[in-house]
Structure formats: structure tokens, C-alpha cells
C-alpha positions in Angstrom: 20.4 -6.1 257.5 18.6 -3.5 259.4 20.0 -2.9 262.8 17.3 -3.2 265.7 16.4 -0.2 267.4 17.5 1.6 263.9 15.9 4.9 262.6 14.7 3.2 259.2 12.5 0.9 261.4 10.8 3.3 263.2 10.1 6.1 260.9 9.4 3.8 257.7 6.3 1.7 258.5 4.9 1.6 254.9 8.5 0.5 253.8 7.6 -2.3 256.4 4.4 -3.1 254.5 6.4 -3.4 251.0 8.8 -5.7 252.7 5.8 -8.0 254.1 4.4 -8.4 251.0 7.6 -9.1 249.1 8.0 -11.8 251.7 4.7 -13.3 250.8 5.0 -13.1 246.9 8.3 -14.1 246.5 7.8 -17.8 246.5 10.6 -18.4 244.1 13.4 -16.3 244.3 13.2 -13.4 241.7 16.8 -13.4 240.8 20.1 -15.0 242.1 23.2 -13.5 241.3 26.1 -15.4 240.1 28.7 -17.1 242.4 31.9 -16.7 240.0 33.5 -19.7 241.5 33.1 -19.4 245.0 33.6 -22.9 247.0 30.3 -22.3 248.8 27.5 -20.6 246.5 26.7 -21.9 243.0 24.9 -20.4 240.4 21.5 -22.2 239.5 21.7 -20.5 236.4 25.2 -20.9 234.9 27.7 -24.0 235.0 30.5 -21.1 236.9 32.5 -23.8 238.1 32.3 -26.7 235.3 30.8 -27.9 232.6 27.2 -29.0 232.7 27.9 -31.8 229.8 29.7 -34.9 230.8 33.5 -34.3 230.5 33.8 -37.2 227.7 31.4 -35.3 225.5 33.8 -32.3 225.5 36.9 -34.2 225.2 35.8 -35.6 222.2 33.3 -33.3 220.4 32.2 -29.4 220.4 33.0 -27.4 223.8 30.4 -25.8 224.0 30.5 -22.8 226.2 33.4 -22.6 228.1 33.4 -20.3 231.3 36.4 -19.0 232.7 35.3 -19.3 235.9 35.7 -23.3 235.5 38.0 -24.8 238.0 41.4 -25.7 237.0 41.0 -29.1 235.2 38.2 -28.1 233.0 40.1 -25.3 232.1 42.8 -27.7 231.4 40.7 -29.5 228.7 39.7 -26.4 227.3 43.7 -25.7 227.0 43.9 -28.8 225.1 41.0 -28.5 223.0 41.5 -24.7 221.8 45.0 -25.4 221.1 44.1 -28.6 219.1 46.5 -30.5 221.4 46.0 -34.3 220.8 45.9 -36.2 224.5 44.8 -40.0 225.4 41.1 -40.4 225.1 41.1 -42.7 227.7 42.8 -40.3 230.2 39.7 -37.9 229.6 39.0 -38.7 233.4 41.4 -36.5 234.3 40.1 -33.2 233.7 36.8 -33.9 236.1 36.9 -34.6 240.1 35.1 -37.8 240.1 38.1 -39.7 241.6 38.4 -37.5 244.6 34.5 -38.0 245.4 35.3 -41.7 244.8 38.7 -42.0 247.7 37.8 -44.5 250.2 37.4 -42.9 253.3 39.9 -44.8 255.6 37.2 -44.9 258.5 35.3 -47.4 255.9 38.2 -49.3 255.0 39.1 -49.7 259.1 35.4 -50.4 259.6 35.3 -53.1 256.4 38.6 -55.0 258.1 36.9 -55.2 261.4 33.9 -57.0 260.1 35.9 -59.4 258.5 38.1 -60.0 261.3 35.2 -60.4 263.7 33.6 -62.5 261.4 36.6 -64.9 261.2 37.8 -64.9 264.7 34.9 -63.2 267.2 37.3 -64.0 270.3 40.4 -62.1 269.1 39.0 -58.6 269.0 41.6 -56.0 270.0 41.9 -54.3 273.1 41.8 -50.7 271.5 40.1 -49.2 268.8 42.3 -49.1 265.3 42.5 -45.9 263.7 44.2 -44.9 260.7 46.1 -41.7 261.8 48.8 -40.7 264.2 50.4 -37.3 265.5 53.1 -35.8 263.0 56.4 -35.0 264.8 57.6 -31.6 265.3 54.0 -30.0 265.1 51.7 -29.1 267.8 48.7 -30.8 266.6 49.1 -31.7 263.5 48.3 -35.4 262.1 49.3 -37.7 259.5 47.3 -40.5 257.7 49.7 -43.2 259.3 47.8 -46.7 257.7 46.2 -45.4 254.5 42.7 -46.8 253.3 44.7 -49.2 250.8 46.5 -50.9 254.2 43.2 -52.0 255.4 41.7 -53.2 252.1 44.9 -55.0 251.5 44.7 -56.6 254.5 40.9 -57.6 254.5 41.6 -59.2 251.1 44.7 -61.4 252.5 42.2 -62.3 255.4 39.7 -63.9 253.0 42.7 -65.4 250.7 44.3 -67.3 253.6 41.0 -68.6 255.0 40.4 -69.9 251.8 43.6 -71.8 252.0 44.4 -72.8 255.7 40.8 -73.1 256.4 38.4 -71.0 258.9 39.3 -71.0 262.2 42.4 -72.6 261.5 45.5 -72.6 263.7 47.5 -70.5 261.2 44.5 -68.1 260.0 44.2 -67.5 264.1 47.9 -66.6 264.4 47.7 -64.5 261.5 44.9 -62.2 262.8 46.7 -61.7 266.2 49.8 -60.3 264.4 47.5 -58.4 262.0 45.7 -56.8 265.0 49.1 -56.0 266.7 50.3 -54.4 263.4 47.2 -52.3 263.0 47.8 -51.3 266.8 50.8 -49.1 265.8 48.8 -46.9 263.3 47.4 -44.4 265.8 50.8 -44.4 267.8 53.1 -43.6 265.0 56.7 -42.3 265.3 56.3 -40.1 268.5 55.7 -43.6 270.5 58.2 -45.5 269.4 61.4 -43.0 268.5 63.3 -41.2 270.7 64.8 -38.5 268.1 61.5 -36.6 267.1 60.5 -33.6 269.3 57.1 -33.8 271.3 57.6 -30.4 273.5 54.4 -28.4 273.2 52.2 -31.7 271.7 48.4 -31.3 271.9 47.3 -34.8 273.0 43.2 -34.2 272.0 42.9 -37.2 274.7 45.6 -39.4 273.2 48.2 -41.3 275.5 51.6 -39.8 276.2 54.3 -41.3 274.8 56.0 -41.2 278.1 53.2 -43.8 279.3 54.0 -47.6 279.0 52.6 -49.5 276.2 51.1 -52.8 275.9 52.9 -55.8 274.6 52.9 -55.1 271.1 55.2 -57.8 269.5 54.1 -60.3 266.9 53.4 -63.8 268.0 55.7 -66.2 266.6 54.6 -68.7 264.1 53.2 -72.1 265.9 55.4 -75.1 265.2 54.6 -76.6 261.9 53.1 -73.7 260.1 52.6 -73.3 256.6 55.5 -71.7 254.5 53.1 -68.9 253.6 52.5 -67.9 257.1 55.9 -67.7 257.9 56.4 -65.3 254.9 53.3 -63.3 255.9 55.3 -63.0 259.3 58.1 -61.5 257.5 55.9 -58.9 255.5 53.9 -57.8 258.8 57.1 -57.2 260.9 58.2 -55.1 258.0 54.9 -53.4 257.8 55.2 -53.0 261.8 58.5 -50.9 261.7 56.9 -48.8 259.1 53.9 -47.9 260.8 56.2 -47.5 264.0 58.2 -45.1 262.0 61.6 -46.9 261.9 61.8 -46.4 258.2 65.3 -47.4 257.7 64.8 -50.7 259.4 61.2 -50.8 257.3 63.3 -50.5 254.0 65.9 -52.8 254.9 63.2 -55.6 255.9 61.1 -54.6 252.4 64.3 -54.7 250.3 65.1 -58.5 251.8 61.3 -59.2 251.0 62.0 -58.1 247.5 64.9 -60.4 247.0 62.7 -63.5 248.5 61.9 -65.6 245.1 59.3 -67.1 247.3 57.5 -64.6 249.3 54.2 -63.6 247.6 55.1 -59.9 248.5 58.4 -59.6 246.6 56.0 -57.2 244.2 55.6 -55.0 246.4 59.1 -55.6 248.6 60.9 -52.4 246.6 57.9 -50.1 246.0 57.6 -50.2 249.8 61.3 -49.9 250.7 61.4 -46.9 248.7 57.9 -45.8 250.4 59.5 -46.3 253.7 62.5 -43.8 252.6 59.8 -41.4 251.2 57.8 -41.3 254.5 61.0 -40.8 256.2 61.7 -37.4 254.1 58.2 -36.4 254.5 57.6 -36.9 258.2 60.4 -36.8 260.4 61.6 -33.3 261.1 65.1 -32.3 259.5 65.3 -35.6 257.3 65.1 -33.7 253.9 68.0 -31.7 255.2 70.4 -34.2 254.4 72.6 -33.7 251.3 71.5 -35.5 247.9 68.6 -37.2 250.0 65.6 -36.3 248.0 67.8 -36.7 244.9 68.9 -40.2 245.6 65.7 -41.4 246.1 64.4 -40.0 242.7 67.5 -41.5 241.3 66.2 -45.2 243.0 62.7 -45.0 242.3 63.5 -44.0 238.4 65.9 -47.1 238.6 63.1 -49.4 240.1 60.7 -48.1 237.5 63.2 -48.8 234.6 63.7 -52.5 236.1 59.7 -53.1 236.4 59.1 -52.0 232.8 61.8 -54.5 231.9 60.7 -57.6 233.4 57.1 -56.4 232.0 55.7 -56.1 235.5 52.5 -53.5 234.6 51.0 -53.6 238.3 54.2 -52.6 239.6 55.1 -50.0 236.8 51.9 -48.4 237.9 52.7 -48.1 241.3 56.2 -46.7 241.2 54.7 -44.2 238.3 52.4 -43.2 241.3 55.4 -42.9 243.8 57.5 -41.0 241.4 55.0 -38.5 241.3 54.4 -38.3 244.6 58.0 -37.6 245.3 58.4 -34.7 243.1 55.1 -33.0 244.5 55.8 -33.5 248.0 59.4 -33.1 248.2 60.7 -30.9 244.9 57.4 -29.2 243.9 59.0 -26.1 242.1 61.0 -28.8 239.9 58.0 -31.0 239.4 55.9 -27.9 238.3 58.3 -26.7 235.5 58.5 -30.4 234.0 54.5 -30.6 234.2 54.1 -27.4 232.4 56.6 -28.1 229.7 55.1 -31.8 229.4 51.4 -30.6 228.9 52.3 -28.1 226.4 53.2 -31.1 224.1 50.8 -33.8 222.5 50.5 -36.5 225.0 50.3 -40.3 224.1 50.8 -42.2 227.5 47.6 -42.1 229.2 48.7 -43.3 232.7 51.5 -40.8 232.6 49.1 -38.0 231.2 46.5 -38.3 233.6 48.6 -38.2 236.8 50.5 -35.3 235.1 47.0 -33.0 234.6 46.0 -34.2 238.4 49.9 -32.8 239.7 49.7 -29.7 237.7 46.3 -28.9 238.7 47.2 -29.3 242.4 50.6 -27.2 242.6 49.3 -24.7 240.2 47.3 -23.6 243.2 50.7 -23.4 245.4 53.2 -21.9 242.8 53.6 -19.1 241.1 53.2 -19.7 237.0 56.5 -19.6 234.7 55.3 -21.2 231.4 52.7 -20.3 229.0 50.1 -22.7 230.3 50.4 -21.7 233.8 50.3 -17.7 232.5 47.0 -18.5 231.3 45.6 -20.5 234.0 46.2 -17.5 236.1 44.9 -15.1 233.7 41.8 -16.8 233.8 41.1 -17.2 237.6 42.8 -13.8 238.7 41.6 -11.6 235.8 44.6 -10.0 235.0 48.1 -10.3 233.2 50.5 -12.4 235.5 53.5 -11.2 233.7 52.7 -7.4 234.2 53.4 -5.6 237.5 51.9 -2.4 236.4 48.5 -1.0 234.5 47.8 2.5 233.1 51.4 3.6 234.6 50.8 2.4 238.1 52.3 -0.1 240.0 50.0 -3.5 240.4 50.4 -5.7 243.4 50.1 -9.4 242.6 48.3 -10.0 245.9 45.7 -7.0 245.8 42.6 -8.4 247.6 40.6 -5.4 246.9 41.2 -3.5 243.8 38.9 -0.8 243.0 36.8 -0.7 240.3 38.5 1.2 237.9 42.0 -1.1 238.6 39.8 -4.0 238.0 38.5 -2.6 234.4 42.2 -2.0 233.8 43.6 -5.2 234.6 41.0 -6.9 232.3 41.6 -4.5 229.2 45.3 -5.1 229.9 45.0 -9.2 230.1 42.7 -8.8 227.0 45.4 -6.8 224.8 48.2 -9.0 226.1 46.2 -12.3 225.4 45.3 -10.9 222.1 49.0 -10.3 221.0 50.0 -13.5 222.2 47.5 -15.0 219.9 48.6 -12.9 217.0 52.1 -14.1 217.3 50.6 -17.8 217.6 47.6 -17.9 215.9 47.3 -21.9 216.6 47.4 -21.3 220.1 43.7 -20.6 220.4 43.5 -20.5 223.7 45.0 -17.3 224.4 42.0 -15.7 221.6 39.5 -17.4 224.5 41.4 -15.1 226.9 41.1 -11.6 224.8 37.5 -12.4 223.9 36.4 -13.5 227.4 37.5 -10.1 228.8 37.0 -7.8 226.0 34.5 -4.7 226.1 32.6 -3.5 223.3 35.0 -0.1 223.7 38.5 -1.5 223.8 40.8 0.0 220.9 41.5 -3.8 219.7 37.5 -5.1 219.6 37.5 -4.9 215.5 40.5 -7.2 215.0 39.2 -9.5 217.7 35.9 -10.1 216.1 37.7 -10.7 213.1 39.7 -13.0 214.5 36.4 -14.7 216.2 35.1 -15.1 212.9 37.7 -16.7 211.1 37.4 -19.5 213.4 36.1 -22.4 211.6 33.1 -24.1 212.3 34.6 -27.6 212.9 37.0 -26.1 215.4 36.5 -27.6 219.1 35.7 -24.2 220.7 33.7 -22.2 217.8 30.7 -22.4 219.7 32.5 -20.1 222.6 33.9 -18.1 220.1 30.8 -17.4 218.8 29.4 -16.9 221.6 31.7 -13.8 222.5 30.8 -12.5 219.0 27.7 -12.2 220.1 28.4 -10.3 223.4 30.8 -7.7 221.4 28.9 -7.7 218.2 25.9 -4.8 217.5 22.4 -5.3 217.9 21.7 -7.0 214.3 24.6 -9.4 214.4 24.0 -10.2 217.7 20.6 -11.4 217.3 21.5 -13.3 214.4 24.6 -14.9 216.0 22.1 -15.4 219.0 19.7 -17.5 216.3 22.2 -19.7 215.5 24.0 -20.4 218.7 20.6 -21.7 220.2 20.2 -24.2 217.3 23.5 -26.1 218.1 23.2 -29.3 219.6 25.9 -28.5 222.4 23.8 -25.3 223.3 20.5 -27.1 223.2 22.0 -29.9 225.8 23.4 -27.0 228.4 20.9 -24.9 230.2 24.0 -22.9 231.2 25.2 -22.2 227.5 21.4 -21.4 226.6 20.9 -18.7 229.5 24.4 -17.2 228.7 22.9 -16.8 224.8 19.6 -15.3 226.6 21.8 -12.8 228.9 24.0 -11.3 226.2 21.0 -11.1 223.4 18.8 -9.3 226.0 21.5 -6.1 226.1 20.4 -5.4 222.5 16.3 -5.9 223.5 14.5 -2.7 221.7 11.0 -3.9 222.7 9.2 -5.4 225.8 8.6 -8.7 223.5 12.5 -8.9 223.1 12.9 -8.3 226.6 10.5 -11.1 227.7 11.6 -13.7 225.2 15.2 -13.5 227.2 14.7 -12.1 230.6 13.4 -15.4 231.8 16.0 -18.4 232.3 16.3 -21.5 233.0 17.3 -23.0 236.6 19.2 -25.6 236.6 20.9 -28.0 238.9 23.7 -25.6 240.0 27.5 -27.0 239.4 28.6 -27.0 243.0 31.4 -28.8 244.8 29.3 -31.9 245.3 28.4 -31.7 241.4 32.1 -31.4 240.3 32.8 -34.4 242.4 30.3 -36.6 241.5 29.9 -35.7 237.8 27.1 -33.6 236.5 23.6 -35.4 236.0 22.7 -36.6 232.3 19.8 -34.6 232.1 19.7 -31.2 234.2 16.0 -30.5 235.2 15.3 -27.2 234.8 12.4 -24.6 235.8 11.7 -21.0 234.1 12.4 -18.2 236.7 13.7 -14.4 236.5 17.7 -13.9 236.7 19.5 -11.3 238.6 19.6 -9.0 235.2 16.3 -9.0 234.5 15.1 -8.7 237.7 17.0 -5.2 238.1 15.5 -4.2 234.9 12.2 -5.1 236.2 12.6 -2.9 239.3 14.1 -0.3 238.5 14.1 0.2 234.7 10.6 -0.3 233.1 7.7 1.6 233.4 4.4 0.5 235.2 2.8 0.3 232.0 5.5 -2.6 231.1 5.0 -4.1 234.6 1.5 -4.2 234.3 1.7 -5.7 230.6 4.6 -8.2 232.0 2.4 -9.2 235.1 -0.7 -9.9 233.0 1.2 -11.9 230.6 -0.7 -15.0 230.1 2.4 -17.1 228.8 4.6 -16.8 232.2 4.4 -19.1 235.1 1.8 -17.9 238.0 5.0 -17.3 240.4 6.6 -15.1 237.6 3.6 -13.0 237.4 2.8 -12.9 240.9 6.6 -11.4 241.4 6.0 -8.6 239.1 2.6 -7.8 240.2 4.4 -7.1 243.7 6.6 -5.1 242.4 4.0 -2.7 240.8 2.1 -2.4 244.1 5.4 -1.9 245.8 5.6 1.4 243.8 2.1 2.3 244.5 2.5 1.9 247.7 5.6 3.9 248.2 4.2 6.9 245.6 1.0 7.0 248.3 -1.4 6.0 245.4 -4.0 4.1 247.3 -6.5 3.6 244.5 -3.7 2.1 242.1 -2.6 -0.4 245.0 -6.2 -1.5 245.4 -6.7 -2.1 241.5 -3.3 -4.0 241.8 -4.3 -6.2 244.5 -7.4 -7.2 242.3 -5.2 -8.8 239.9 -5.5 -12.3 239.4 -2.0 -13.1 240.0 -2.6 -11.9 243.7 -6.0 -13.2 244.4 -4.3 -16.8 244.6 -1.9 -15.2 246.8 -4.6 -14.0 249.6 -6.3 -17.2 249.2 -3.3 -19.2 250.2 -3.5 -21.0 253.8 -0.8 -20.1 256.5 2.3 -21.9 255.8 3.8 -23.4 259.0 6.8 -21.6 260.7 5.6 -18.3 258.6 4.2 -15.4 260.6 0.9 -14.6 260.9 1.0 -11.4 259.4 2.6 -12.3 256.0 -0.1 -15.0 255.0 -3.1 -14.2 256.7 -5.1 -13.6 254.3 -4.4 -10.7 252.1 -2.6 -7.1 252.0 -4.5 -4.0 251.5 -3.5 -0.7 251.9 -5.7 1.6 254.3 -6.2 5.4 253.2 -7.1 6.0 257.0 -4.1 4.8 258.3 -0.4 6.0 257.6 1.5 2.8 259.0 -1.5 0.4 259.1 -1.9 -2.6 256.8 -4.8 -5.3 257.3 -7.2 -6.8 257.6 -5.5 -8.5 260.7 -4.8 -6.0 263.6 -4.0 -6.9 267.3 -6.3 -6.0 269.9 -3.5 -3.4 271.3 -3.5 -1.6 267.9 -6.8 0.2 268.6 -4.6 2.2 271.0 -3.8 4.3 267.9 -0.2 4.1 269.4 2.2 4.7 266.3 0.1 5.5 263.9 1.7 8.2 262.2 2.1 10.3 265.3 4.6 13.3 265.1 5.1 12.2 261.1 7.5 13.9 259.0 8.4 13.2 255.1 11.0 10.3 254.5 11.8 10.9 250.9 13.4 7.9 249.0 13.4 7.1 245.1 11.8 3.6 243.7 12.3 2.9 239.9 12.5 6.7 239.1 9.5 7.8 241.3 9.9 10.1 244.2 7.8 8.7 247.0 7.2 10.5 250.4 7.0 7.7 252.8 5.3 8.7 256.4 7.6 7.9 259.5 6.8 7.8 263.2 8.8 10.2 265.4 10.3 8.4 268.5 11.1 5.0 269.6 8.1 4.6 271.3 6.0 4.6 268.2 5.0 1.4 266.5 3.6 0.1 263.7 0.5 -1.7 263.9 1.6 -4.6 261.6 5.4 -4.7 263.0 4.8 -5.0 266.9 8.3 -4.7 269.1 8.7 -6.4 272.0 10.8 -3.9 274.0 13.8 -4.9 276.3 16.2 -2.2 277.9 14.4 0.4 277.7 13.7 0.2 273.8 15.7 2.6 271.3 19.1 1.0 270.1 18.4 -2.0 272.3 14.9 -3.0 271.2 14.0 -6.4 270.7 11.8 -7.6 267.9 9.0 -10.2 267.4 9.6 -12.5 264.5 7.4 -11.3 262.2 9.7 -8.0 262.3 12.9 -9.6 262.1 12.1 -11.4 259.0 10.5 -8.7 257.0 13.6 -6.8 258.2 16.4 -9.1 257.0 14.5 -10.5 254.0 
């Protein structure tokens, strides 16, 4: 971005003209640089965050082209497929992020509960707005989900079921609704309001009622005389839940264990699980609770015992809940131990779908927080950080593992080291082709192990799930003749035909060996796909990704800086290309002519049909008039004016090349002399500036100038 009032702007009006024409021609961006996994910008040409094809296809058939920049879960799938490790087919969804996008928003669950309760008893609305979140004890402004979405959903389902049993408007149903409103009134208050042993100093309340303020009566009503037994059992469950949301976790644990022993309670199957959840919640939420000796270990033993008992009884739903709780306890309370267990488990074949699915989810979560200590973690870290996590030096120099801004030389050294070490690990264990992928992904043509690596890639059988990926890297590392043959083989494969990102990768690598303008044309134009961004990963890729043909960043660079004018002219007049692409190239050619002061060539280029359609284009809403009306032309009589539009004040001649001196710049190998104006008072006829505070560095430019200078 050019600073307002800088010398560049006041001294290069011809360059201003180039920028304005470029803005007018760039209806479609000429090239987009890859994002390399940024969480905010996705690459429209490459699926750099996750696969463009459905996860189910990758889990059973060919992996297609695997990108080393994928997020962790798709890379975990690649680990299993590269190494040909079996896993339950029904658990393939663990390698996607779709369940994160499908998580129930607590606010939606709260609203659904309120709507159901209001329909059943409109006159029993609670006085305060219910909320799922409460302040987290021991923090300044932290909070936690005191009443998860499932609790509101469970209450709504129970309300509908009790309405069918007792009847709408019955005394028992109304009594149940009043009690449930009182239970949920505790959700937004939490332990800080009901316990005296938690710290509250320094808490930022954000409008919440301070704990020292008296609370309204939140006691649960007694069941009416002659109430049905089901209401009495529900009331026991509601009282235990109230203790849980108040933060009296020890009392809640005892109450839920009593429910688990009550053979007549409809909540018996939930009693043991919720008692363990109360124990877990106390260790997680209450400051200092985990310090007590063996409390975490005791909780894990209790969960394992309850899980074994549920399996013995054949209670499948209870088993699923307790398995999820066991995973949660390990991840939250003993993350390092859980991480080691998961790493060992995921390095072996898996059979149980539920256990495997949770293991993948937990491992991907913990890998973001803990250093790897086993092969799978080291493989993932190597791909994500582009370095060997087991090495502390590179090229004889110490390398910090948290180096944020390495030099280009350090980057090359670390990547070469990672490739060589990964290849060594593959040679020791030839069945672990995940290491062969790492070695190939970071290898360069000048590496000493290139020939051995190419031979290893060629030895991969066509039936291997990763054969397409390995074939792509053979294309990248091979010479021209072999590479162009491999490209044809790749483009004919069904998994490449179905993946715009894979096709673009093949064209990108094949273009490096282009020896003619025709070969360059065939690969420089790429397919712009939907882009695999954060939302795409959460929702899953579309079945068919619509694409359009545009220049990618590497093709644009070659057009702009490496091809001669004759090649640009041939490209601009190539009838096979879309009009937008030809217009962009014609604009590049025109800009070169302007920069070297070739008036006649610039006029001839403006006569091309590719630019005539732009000249006839009408003004677009929100665009500056100088950019869109009606065409640009270089006037030999003035060094800075481009017309035909000129404001009346431009007739004074102020700023039209007075005290000009050459400003030498290089564009596409041509030394161009750009006229410039002398003082800060000079103004280009096409880029008017509105002065304030005396001009100079404090000048404020009008909208056309600002847009041209930032484009």
C-alpha cells in the first residue's frame, strides 16, 4: 500500500494511469496465491485445507492427491491409508469435521425448551431469561457451559412425554414445569452464587448480579397431594440436577447414586453416569479440587468399573455415554497420559468403531497442544511445521522448535532435513509409506537422495491407495520427458478427473517443463473451484464443485515478468481463451507500452477487440468514473493526462509534467522512463487530490486515487 503524500504518487502519474487501467481490466482476479492452510483465506485453486472429494471415497478407494497442508483429521486418514492399516468403515466420518458444524447451539436448545414450556403452560413463564452459561470460579472473566444443550433437549422431550401421560394442563404437568423452570434458573448463576468456598475477587460481572445480592426463592415445589409416582421420581431427578447446576457436586453425586439404586426410577440408567459427571465437574471447575491426592486416578477407576458393569448388563446406551465420559476425563484431566495412549492405539489396526471414532477426535485435539512422542505425532508435526520435530540442529546450526520467522536458508535446510530423515525411516520400514509421502512432499530436484526417492516412488503398486499422490510427486521430481508422460497418466485417472484441485496440481507441475507457448497455454489456465475453507470443512465438500477457468498466480507471474511482448500479443488474441483472460493479458501489454513511453503501441493495443468491449462497458455503481468511462488513451501531448475525461480545473495545466525528471523503473526486462512531477503541489489530471493540513505527507486523496493506489 502506498502512503498518502509519498513521493511515488506525486512523481509517477503515468504509473497512476497503468494502475487505473489495470483496475478497469481486472474484472476477474488474474491470480490468487495459495493460502497454505490459513484459517481465514482459502486457495480457490487447491484444496489446501481438506479433500475436495467426500471422505467416504477416500476411506475406501484411492486417496487421490493428498496435500501436506490438510488439517489434522484428513491427514490422519492419509496415515491409515498410506500405511494400509485397517479401521472400521462405519467410523470413517471421524476423519471429517462435520460433527463440529452439527453441534447443537445451546441458544437454539434453550429457545426450543422455552417454546415447548410456553405452549404447555403460557402463564408459568420464568421471571428471568434462562441462559446455559455461568461464571467460571477462580477466573476474572471466564465462563463455562453450566447447562449443556443436551440438558435443555432432554427437558423438552420429557415435557412432551409427560404431557401425553398426564394430559395437557393437568396439575401434575404444571407442577413439573414450575420445578423445571426453577432448576434451569440455576444455570446462569452457577457455583459462585451457591458456594462460599470459591474465590470471587476481581471477577468482571458484565451485568450479572453480584453473588452478595439476595436471590429470589428458587426452591422446588413439593408434588401435589396424590401426585403420580412418576412425578415423585421426576422430582428426585430434578433436585439432583439442581444441586449439580448450583455447584454442590458432592451432594449431587450422592443424589444421582441413589437414583441409580432405585429400580422404579425412569432415570436409573442415567444415575451412575451423572454421578460420575458430578465428580468430574468438581475436578474441572472448582479451583484446587484436582490437587487432592489420587482424585483423578480414582475417577478414572470409577468410570472403568461403571463401564464394565454396563457392558456386563448389555446396556448399550449407557456404555456409549460412559465411553464418551472416559475419553473426556482423559483429555481434560490427564491429557499427556491420554495422548500417549491414543498415539499407541492409532498405530495399530482398529476394530471397534465407537472407540476408534473417539480416539481420532481426541488425538487431533490433543496434538494441537502437546509435543509428539510417537511416530504418528512426529509425522503429523513434520507435515504441519515443515521440520523434523526430533532434530535440534540443521546444517550444523541449532534450530529452535518455536522459531516463528526462519530465514529462507533455514527453511530450505529444515525441509531438506525432514525429507532425508523421513526417507530413512521409510527405508527402515518399507510398509510405512506415510514416511515416503513426507520424503517426497519436501524433496527438491537437487537433493542427493532424489534418484533413490524416485525409484521408491516408482515401486509403489498402482493398486495402493496413495499411488496417485506418489505419481504426482514423481511428476514434480522427474525430468521433462518422464514428467509430461506422467501428467497424461494422472489426468486420465478417475480420482483426478473428479477433483479440480488435483487437476490444477498436475498442470502446475507440468507447466514447469513447458518448452513452447502452446504448452504454457495448456497449463497456465487453471480451474477455480469452490475453495476448501473453514465452513466447507465443517459442512463437507459439495458433491460436484463448479469451476471456472482463470489464471493462477504462477501463470500470471510468467505473463507479467517473463514472456516477451510477442508472446503476450499471441496470448491476448488467442480465441480459445475466455474474454476476461484475454483482456487481462491485453492490459499487461498496454501497461508495458505506457511504461516505456511507446505511444503508438499503446494506441494499437487499445484497438484490440479484447479492450474495445471494456471501452464500451458502462459505469458500474460504486466505481470511480475515471476508471470506467469510457476508455483510456495515452495522449502524447501531455505526460500525465489520460483521457478523454478531464475535469475543468485540469485546463490550468497544474501538475502536467512541470519540473519533470526521469524516474527509472524496470518492467518485464524493459527500462522504462516514467515522467514525474517535481513538488508536492503538482497533481495528475486523472488523479485529483484534495489537500488538507498543507498537503505533503498529510494529503488526503479523493476516492479514485485511493482506490488506484491500493489496487
